[in-house]
C-alpha positions in Angstrom: 67.9 -62.0 -27.4 67.9 -58.2 -27.0 71.6 -57.9 -27.5 71.7 -59.6 -31.0 69.5 -57.1 -32.9 71.2 -54.2 -31.0 74.7 -55.4 -31.9 73.7 -56.0 -35.5 72.1 -52.5 -35.7 75.1 -50.8 -34.3 77.5 -52.6 -36.6 75.3 -52.0 -39.7 74.8 -48.3 -38.9 78.5 -47.7 -38.4 79.4 -49.6 -41.6 76.8 -47.4 -43.4 78.7 -44.3 -42.2 81.7 -45.6 -44.2 79.7 -44.8 -47.4 80.0 -41.1 -46.5 83.7 -41.5 -45.8 83.3 -40.1 -42.3 86.8 -39.5 -40.9 85.9 -38.3 -37.4 86.6 -41.3 -35.2 84.8 -39.5 -32.2 81.7 -39.3 -34.4 81.7 -43.1 -34.8 81.7 -43.4 -31.0 79.0 -40.8 -30.7 76.9 -42.5 -33.4 77.3 -45.9 -31.6 76.1 -44.2 -28.4 73.1 -42.6 -30.2 72.2 -45.9 -31.9 72.4 -47.8 -28.5 70.3 -45.1 -26.8 67.5 -45.2 -29.4 67.5 -48.9 -30.1 67.5 -50.4 -26.6 64.0 -49.0 -25.8 62.7 -49.8 -29.4 63.9 -53.4 -29.0 62.5 -53.7 -25.5 59.2 -52.5 -26.6 59.0 -54.8 -29.6 60.2 -57.8 -27.6 58.4 -57.5 -24.3 55.5 -55.0 -24.6 54.0 -55.3 -28.1 51.2 -57.8 -28.3 49.2 -57.1 -31.5 48.6 -58.8 -34.8 50.4 -58.5 -38.1 49.0 -55.0 -38.9 49.6 -53.8 -35.4 53.2 -55.0 -35.7 53.9 -53.0 -38.8 52.2 -49.9 -37.4 54.3 -50.2 -34.3 57.5 -50.7 -36.4 56.7 -47.6 -38.5 56.0 -45.5 -35.4 59.1 -46.7 -33.6 61.3 -46.2 -36.7 60.0 -42.7 -37.1 60.8 -41.9 -33.5 64.2 -43.4 -33.7 64.9 -41.6 -36.9 63.8 -38.3 -35.4 65.8 -38.7 -32.2 68.9 -39.8 -34.1 68.6 -36.8 -36.4 68.4 -34.4 -33.5 71.3 -35.9 -31.6 73.4 -36.0 -34.8 72.5 -32.4 -35.5 73.7 -31.5 -32.0 77.1 -32.9 -32.9 77.5 -32.0 -36.6 75.6 -28.7 -36.6 74.7 -29.7 -40.2 71.0 -30.4 -41.0 71.9 -31.9 -44.4 74.5 -34.3 -42.9 72.3 -35.2 -40.0 69.3 -36.0 -42.3 71.5 -38.0 -44.7 73.2 -40.0 -41.9 70.0 -40.7 -40.0 68.1 -41.8 -43.1 70.8 -43.9 -44.7 72.0 -45.6 -41.5 68.5 -46.5 -40.4 67.5 -47.7 -43.9 70.5 -49.9 -44.1 70.0 -51.5 -40.7 66.3 -51.9 -41.2 66.4 -53.5 -44.6 69.4 -55.8 -43.9 67.9 -56.7 -40.5 64.6 -57.5 -42.2 66.4 -59.7 -44.8 68.2 -61.6 -42.0 64.9 -62.2 -40.2 63.3 -63.5 -43.4 66.2 -65.8 -44.2 66.5 -67.2 -40.6 
């Protein structure tokens, strides 16, 4: 169960990088590692630890997404040395994976 959202997130976030026409292949590998590092604990928490109601669920999602976004921004910044690129990549990649993932959950 854990691997499916993780695989989907990694794929969606790497596809989102294509929007920026990122040509650095090593960066795609780095971004895949970043996404895996941040999303494994997030998925584990939401799958096995969280036990609240509907409001608690959305609060947890918001807090976790904010943490993931911040960590991914900082790790991206360490590689790119560009605040603008790091913010852009982190926001867009996470928005794409969050909204498409949410749509898939609603449909299925």
